[in-house]
N, C-alpha and C positions, 0 to 999 in steps of 0.2 A: 447525377452520377449514381450508378447502381452500387449498392453495398456488396462487397465481395464476401464470399463464404470463407470458412476457416482455412488456415494456411495449407494444410496437406491437400485438401480437396481442391483448392484454387490452383495449386501448383500442378496437380494431376491434370486438371482441365486445360491449363495453359500449355503443358508439354505435349499432351496426347491429342488435343483437339476433341476431347470426349464430349458427348452430348450433355445437355444440362441435367442436373440431378433432380429427379422428380420427387416432390414431397406431397403426400396425400394428407388432407386436412379433414377431420371429422368434426362436424358441428351440428348444433340445432339452430334455433332462432328463426326458422322459417325460410322460405324461398324468396329470391330476388334475382330475376333473370337479366335485368338491365341495370345492374348496380354501377357499372363502369369502374373507373379507377380514381375518381375524384372523392377523396375521403372527407372533404369539407361540405359537399353538396348533398350527399345521400341522406335519406330520412328513414327513421325506423330501424329497429335492431337488425332485421334481415339484410337490408340494403347497406347499412353502415358497416357491418362486419364483412359483408361480401366485397364492398368497395376496398376495404383494407386488405383483404386477401388478394383481390385482383391487382391492387397496387404492388403488393409483394411479388406477385408473379411477374409483373412488368418491370420492376425496379431491381430485383435481386439478381446479380450476375451469377450465371451458372446454376440457377435454380428455377424450376417450373413448379407451380403449385396447382394441384387439382383438388377442388372442393367436393366433399362427399356429404351433401346435406341429408339430414335425416329428420324424422318427425320428433318433436319434443316429447310427446307422450310415451313413445317406446324407445327412446334414445339409448337408455342404459341397457335394455335388453339386447339391442343390436350391438352395442360396444362389447358387452360380455360375450356374445356369440362370436364376434370377430376375434377377441382374445382367445377364446376356446379353440377356434379354428386356425389360429396362428396367423391371422391376417388383419390385425388392428391397424387403423390409420397411423401414419407416421407421427402425426400431431393430432390431438383431439381435445376438445373442450370438456370440462367437467365442473361440477360444483364442489365447493369446499366440503360439504357434508359427505361426499362420496370418497374423500381421501382415505379414511380408515379402511374402507371396504377394498379399495384397489391397492393401496400401498401396503396394506396388511398382508397381502399374498405376494408382494414383490413385483407387482405388475408395472409399476411406474419407475422410470429411469431416475436415478439420483443425479440431479443437475448441479449440485452444489459447487463442484470444482471446475465446472465448464462455463458458468455464466459470464464471468468477467471476460474471457477470451471471445465470447460471442457478442460482447458489447452491451451486456445487461448488468446493471448495478443494483443489487439487492438493497444496498444502503439507501437508495432513493424510494424504496417501498415503505409505506406506513407499517408500523410494528404489527398491527393486526393483519395486514396483508401478508407479511412474511410468515406470521403464525399460521395463516390459512393454508399456505402451500408447503408447510413443514410437517414432517413425520419422523418421529424419533430423532429429532435434531438435524435432519437432512432436508434439503429443499427438493421437492419432487414436482414442482410446477412453477409456472410464471403467472402471477395474479393479473386479472384484467379489470376487476371492479368490485365494489360492494353494491349490492342491490337490496331493496327492502320494500315492504308494502307501504303505500301512501293512501291518503284519501284524495281522490281526484274530484274536483268540485265544479259543478255547473253554477256559476255565480248568479246567473239570471234567475234560476229557480230559488236559490237561497235568498236573493234580494226580495223576491216576491213574497217569501215567507217571513221577512223581517229578520233574517239571520246573517246580515252583513253589517259590520261596523268598521269604520275607518279603512274601507277598501279590502278588508279581509273577512273570510267566512267565520261565523261564530259556530264553533264545534262543541259537541256535548262534553261534559266533565263527569258524567255519571250515567249508569244505565237508565235511570229515571229521566234524565234530561235527554238522552238519546231518543226515548220514546216520545217525549214532548216535541222535540225538533222534527221528528219524522211525521208526527200528526200535523204539525204546522205547515210543512211542505205539502202534504196531501190536501189539507183544507184550502190552501192558497192557490195551488196549481193543478190539483188532481193527479199529480205524478207521484211515483214512488220516491221515497227518501233515499234508499240505498240499493245498489245493485252490486253483485259479485258473482263469481263462478262458484255456486254452491252445489252444482250437480255433476261436475266433471273432474277437473283437476283440483288439487287440494288448496284452493284459495280460501275456502270456508274453514278448513283446518287451521290455516295460518292466522285467520282472524281470531278464532277461538283460542289458539295458542297464545297470541298476543295478550288476550284478556286474562288468561291464566297467569302468565308471567307478570302482568300488572298487579297481581295479588301475591306475588312472591312465591309462587308455586311452579311446578313443572310436571311433565308427564312421565319422566323417569329420572331416577337419581342413582348413578352408578349402575348396579345390576338389579335395581328394584323399580318396578313399575308403580307409578303414583298417579293414576288416572281417575280412579273412582273417589273423587274428593269433593268437598264443598266448593273449592275454588273452580273446579271444572264445571260444576252445576251452575255457579254464578255466571261463568263465561257463556255457557250455552244459553242460559235464560236471557242474557242481554241480547243475543242474536235472535232467538226464536220468538221473542216478544214482538219483533217486527213482522215476522211471518204471520203470527196469530192475529195481528191487528190489520193485516192486509197492506202493510207499508213497505214490503219487500217481497220479492218473488224467489222462493228457494229452488225453483225448477230451471233457472237460467244456467246455461253452460258458459264457457269462457267467451266464445264468439257472440252469443246472444246478449250476455251482460254488457259487453263492450259496446255492442251496437245500440242497446237501449240507452246507454249514456250518451253516445254520439248523436242519437236521435233526439235528445232532450227529454228523455222519459224517466230519468233518475237524477236526483240532485247530487248524489255521491256515488262514485264507483271505487270499490276497494280493489286496487291492482298495484302493480309494482312500479319502481322507478323506470323500468325499461320502456314505458309508453309515454313519458313526458313529452318528448319532442314530437311524437306522432300526434298526440292529442292537441298540442299547440298548433301544429300544422292544420289539423282538421278544424280547429276553432277559427282559423283564418279563412276557411272555405265557406263562402256565403250559402252554399247548398247543404251544409251540415247543421243539424239541430242544436249543436253545441256552439255557442258564439263567444262566451266569456268564460275562460278556463283558468283555474287556479289549482296548484298542487300543494297539498298540505301534509304536515306530519300527522301520523296516526294519533288520534286524540287519546288522552288518558282518562279512562272511565273508572278506574279503581285507584289504588294507592300510589303506584309508581309508573312512569312512562315505559312503554315497551312496544316494539313492533317486530314482526318476523323479518329476518334478514339472512342473507347468504352471500356468497361471492362466486364469480366465475373465474376459472383459471384454465391454463393450457398445460397439457402434459405430453410426454413422449413415452411410449412403451419401453420397458427395460430390455426386451429382446433386441430392439433396434440398436440401442447403444452397444450391446454385447456383440452383435453379429454383423452390423452394417455401419462402420464408422463414417463412411462418406455421406450416407443419407442422414445419419444422426447429426453430423456437422451442418448439413443443409437445413435440417429441422430446427436446430438451434437458431439459425439465422432468421427463419420464419418467426420464431418466438420473439426474437429481438426486434423485428420489424413491427410486430403487433404491440410490443411494449413501448416502442417509440411513438406509436399512434394512440397512446392512452387518452389524450385530449379529444381525439376524434371519436373514440368509442364513448367517452363521457357525454357526447352530444345526445345520446339516447335518453339521458336522464339519470343513468347510473352514476354512482360516486366513484371518482378516480382513486387509484391505489398508489400513485407516485406522488411523493411530497412536492416535487418540483412542479407538477401539474396542479395539485390542490392549491398551491400558493401563487399560481399564475393569474394575471389579469384576464387571460382568455377563459380560464375556468370560471372565475367570478362573474364573467359577463354572460355565461350561458343562460338561456331563458328559464325563468321560474326557479332558478337554483336557490335564491334566498328564501323562497317560500317554504322549503322543507330542510332548512339548514340544521334543524334540531334532530333530524332522523338518525344521524350517525351516533348521537349520544344515547338513543333508546333502542338501538339495534340489538336483537337477541336471537338465539336459536336454541334448540335442544342440545344437550351434551353430545360430544362426538360418539359415534357408534358405527360399527360395521353393519349394523342392522337398520340404519337410518331409513333407507328406502322402504323396507318391509314394515317398519313401525309407522311410517307416514301412510302407507296403504291401509293398515288396520284402522288408523284414526279416520281416514277419509271414508272408509266403508261404514264405520259405526256412526259417525256424525251425520253422514248423508242418510243413513237409515232413520235417524231421529226426525229430520225435517222432510224427507221424501216419502217414507213408508209408515211413519207414525210409531216407530219403535220407541219404547219407553226410555227415558234418560237413564233410569236405573239399569235397565237391561243392557243398553248400549255401552255404558261406562264399565259395567261389570265384565261384559264380554271383551271389551277393548283391553282392560287391565289384564285379564287372563291371557289373551293372545300376545300382548306385548311382553308380559313376563316370560312366556314361553320362548319368545324370540331372544330375550336377554339371557335366558338360561342356556341357550345353545352354545 
């Protein structure tokens, strides 16, 4: 049976025979043209989210859902342009770190008082999930996941290097051990130890940030940039030592680093929770170079555990609530449908946000989940900031300049601190 939309809209449709209310959904995650409506069978972020959206379109009475997929790399530029032009999607995905930027200018609808009537129970959200979608004490989104960086492991390469014990990979516990393990893999297999996107998206930034946090430091504190520090130098050195020794390739982008891992050309891939189910399915393919796959918590190389983490959420533009109550009501029902399918989205590898899902047998049975059970405890991010995106761009530019163009660490950190301080001062 289809879920019915909120009372006034449902009554209007019943009495007038009006056509279904269209809801446009803006998302990233990539394209999937043949996702279908089976939310249990799809594989990978793009197809899983599209199957959920397709199912909402099929099952919600009086609502049609149109997907507006966009590229991850320029998603926020497109969303900002849509807001500026007065044509944002009725529902759109965003990250927790973007909440201050959008909510700070009043762009996101306040959902607080409307969630219960839509069938959404915020009391079922983990406390950190509720915090992620809150701004000035009001709820401005519906959380979908926690996601974080993991170490994805080719167990065959690690076994050949003597880095497997009791069926689990042996991961380094210091920068020195990291270099030793990397050399052992190279000596035993001829392959690189570690791959990551160091040349395109900020995966390299997130790895360095994790190592900074592991030393109890950060890249800004309040309105003060704290980038040109010994902790940042230690973190960068832990990574660049692999490049200098020929044990990792700094020129790989996202697609190339992932393909190198799937081809069996790297023992470790630093990437997020969002690819766990995809890599598991690839490992089951006899034509893939990866045959024995393990997902591991990001290792602690310094004093305390830490890995980069964020969360995805769904928001509704505030003008929609103010000017189009029928579409707003339908948009809330789409959010409720996605919230109801939190276990299906968690199949990607992301961590669920609903307590009832996290405590379920179905969640516990998801493949590889026990291998990175400690990730939630070490999840970290920079402090909230309206300038988060611009700060990340600065860090990505300057860190890539170190390992791609030979810029000095002193110069890169000095320039990054000046530029980030300028952003914080605006």
